[in-house]
N, C-alpha and C positions, 0 to 999 in steps of 0.2 A: 532333311535336316540332320538325321543320324549320319548320312554319308558325309556331310560337311564336317561334323564333329570328328569322325574317324580321320578325315584328311588333316585336321588341325593337329591331331596327336601323332599320326604316322609320318607326316612329311619331315619334321625335324629329325626323326630317327633314321629316315631314309638318307637324308643329307649326311648325317653323322657316319653312317656305314660307308658312304661313298668317300668322304674325306678321310676316314680312318685308315684308308689304304695308303695315304701319303706317309712315307717313312719319316720318323722323327730322329733317327740316328743312323750312323754309317753302317757298321757291322755287316749284316746280310742284305742290305737294302740297295746295293749297287754303288755304294760309296767306296772310299779307299780300302784296299784289302790290307789287313794288318795280321801279321803272323808271329808265332812264337816257335822256338825249337826246344825240345827236351834235351838239356845239356849237362845235367849234374847227376846222372845215375843210369844204371843199366835196366832197372825195373821201376818204372815210374807209374804210380797208381793214379788213375783218374777216376772221378766219382760222378754219381748221378746228380749231385747238387753241390753248391758252394760251401762245403764244410766236411770235416772228417767223420761226422755222424751219418753221412749219406752212404748209400751202398756203392761198392766198387763196380765201376762200369767196364774197366779194362786195365791191363798192365802193358805199358808201351816201352819200347827200347829207346836208348839214348840216340839223339840225332834226328828223331822224327820231327817233322815240321807240320804245323797245323794252322789253319785260319782261325782267328779269334773273332767271335761274333758278339760277345758281351763281357762285362767285367763286374765282379761284385767283391769289393774290398781287395783281399789278397788272392782271389780266385779268378781264373780266366775260363770263360766258356769257349771251348774249341769245337770245331766241326770235324768229326771223325769220318763221316761219309755224307752222302746226299740226304740220308734219313736219320743219322745218329749224331748226337752231340754229347759232350761230357765236360766236367769241370776239373781243372788241374791247378794246384797251388803255384803261385808265382815263384816260389823258391826253387822249383824244379825247372824253370823256364829261362831261356834267353829271349828277351823281348826285342824284336827288330824295330818296333815303332812305339810311339807314345800311345798308350791304351786308355788314357784318362777319359777320353770322349765316349767310351763304350760302357760307362758305368750302368749296371743293370738296375732297373727299378721295378720291383714286383708290382707296385701300384704306379700306373703310368701318369699319375698327376704330376705336372711339371712344377707348379709353384702355387702359392696362395695369393689370391687377389683381395683378401679382406682389407677394408679400409681404402680401397681405390675408388676414385671418381671416374665416371665414364661419360664422355660427351659424344653424342651421336647425331648425325644428320641423315635424313632419308627423303626419298622420292618414291612414288608408286602410283597405284590405281585405286580409286575409291568408287564403290558401287553403291550409290545412294538408294536405299530401299530395294537393293538387289537389282535395280533396273537402269538407273542413270549413271553411266560410267564417266569418270573424269579424273584428272590429274590431282594428286595430293603431294604436299611437301611439308617438312617441318623438322623438329629436332627434339632430343631428349637429353636430360641430365640424370645420370644414375649414380648409385653408391652401393658398393658391396658390403652389406651388413654382415653376411657370412659368406663362405665360399660358395654355398648353394642357394643363397638368397640375395637378390638384387632389388633395391627399391629405386624407382625412377619417376620423374615428372616430365611431361611432354606437352608440346603445343603443335598443332597441325592446321593446315589450310587446304581447302578445296573449293572449286567452283562448280556448283551444281546446275545442270541444265536439263530439266525434265520436259520432254515433248508433251503436247496436249493429250495425245491418246493415252499416255501413261497416267496422267492426272485423272482422266475420265475413268480409267479402269480401277483406280484406287477409291474414289469417292462417288462414283456413279453420277457425276455431274459434268456439264459442259463448261470447261474452264480454259483459260488461255494457258499457254506453256509457261513454266516457271523457270526463272534463272536467278541465282543468287550466290553470294559468297558465304562460306561457312568456316568458322573457327572451332577447333576442338581443343579442350584442355583435359589432361588426364593425370592421375596418380596411379601407378601400377606396382605390383609385386611380381617378380619373376622367380620361378624356382628352377635352378639349373640342374639338369639331369646328369651331366658329366663335368662337374666343376674342376677347374685347374688344367684341363686338357687343351689341345690345340683346336679341337672342334667341340663346341659346347651347345647342345640342343637345350631348349628351355620351354616351359609352359608359363603363361602369364595371365593375370586378370587385374582389373582395376576399376576405378570410378572416375567420373569427371563431368564435363558439361559440353554441350554443343550450342553454338551461338549462330543463329541465322534468321533473317527477316525480322530483326529487332527483338527476337525472343531468345531466352536461354532455357535449354532443356537439359535436365540431369540425365546422365548416361552411364552405362556400364560397358565393359569390354572384356573379352577373353580370347585367347588364341595361343599360338605357338610360334617358335622361330628357332634360329640357330646363329651362333657366332663362329666364324672361322678366323683364327688368329694368324695373320700373315707374318707378324712379329710379336714380341712380348707386349707391345703397347698399342698395336693397331690391329683391328679386326674388321672383316666384312660381316654385315648383319642383314638378315632378312626376317620379316614378320608376316604372318597371316592372322588377322584378327577380325572379330565380329563386334561392331559397335552398335549397341541397342539403346534407343531412346524413343519417346513418344512425341508426336507432332500433331498439329491441327488444333481445332478449338471445338468445344461443345461435343455434340454427338459424332463429329467427324474425327475426333482424336483417335490415333491408332499407333500401334507399335511398329517401329522401323527396324529392319535388319540391314545393316550396312557392312558389307565385306570389303576389307582393305588389305591389299598386299603391298608391302614396301621393301625396298632394299637401300642400304646405305653403308656408311663407315662409322666405326666406333674408335675412340681414342682414350686410353687409360692415363690417369694422372695420379 
């Protein structure tokens, strides 16, 4: 059980570290090379940061040309060597290209999603009571209450087919195999670990109900997942969750652990 909980927490962070390697701007990422030339003085002071209060990093001659890897206001971040960079004021430079796309962001958050609705569809695998594996599908409608909090409601469907030997091992009885359809309804709150980024891991929990064999059982769920935004309005999403509810009757009632992995698409409105 502890191992599964560790997986729920660590998997979104693993995916985030993988996708974080995807470059978000040109600069040093293999995009167009943009350069400036020091053109207005013989002793050009470059600094360790974008401002006159930063330490002097070097004094460079007129005519020297450097690659620009970022921009912050009127300051250009230039590459002096493979291991050194510095900042130079734009008044000292002749810019060969438009540098507006290299604007430097100390906080890599791209934008706020507060107030946006999110419509998601998903398919995946449902392990009923950790043993009977089947297909699941459904959808969710969410709302960004804050950048780091998303509320959502969802509905899902799965077809459960439990062989006879599984039912015997659960209740110590000789019963026929079970086969039934199940609907799940849920209300969840997701806490976003890196809000506003291209890759957004999250932790989530919620309450709901599971309807099967003519009965409705209250349920809870918890898990983790990640959103990978392929554009400002479209994201790939995956979730790994544990749905818990009781089933059976009388002395045969027991707690069910149902592990569900889903993948799908999310669209912001």
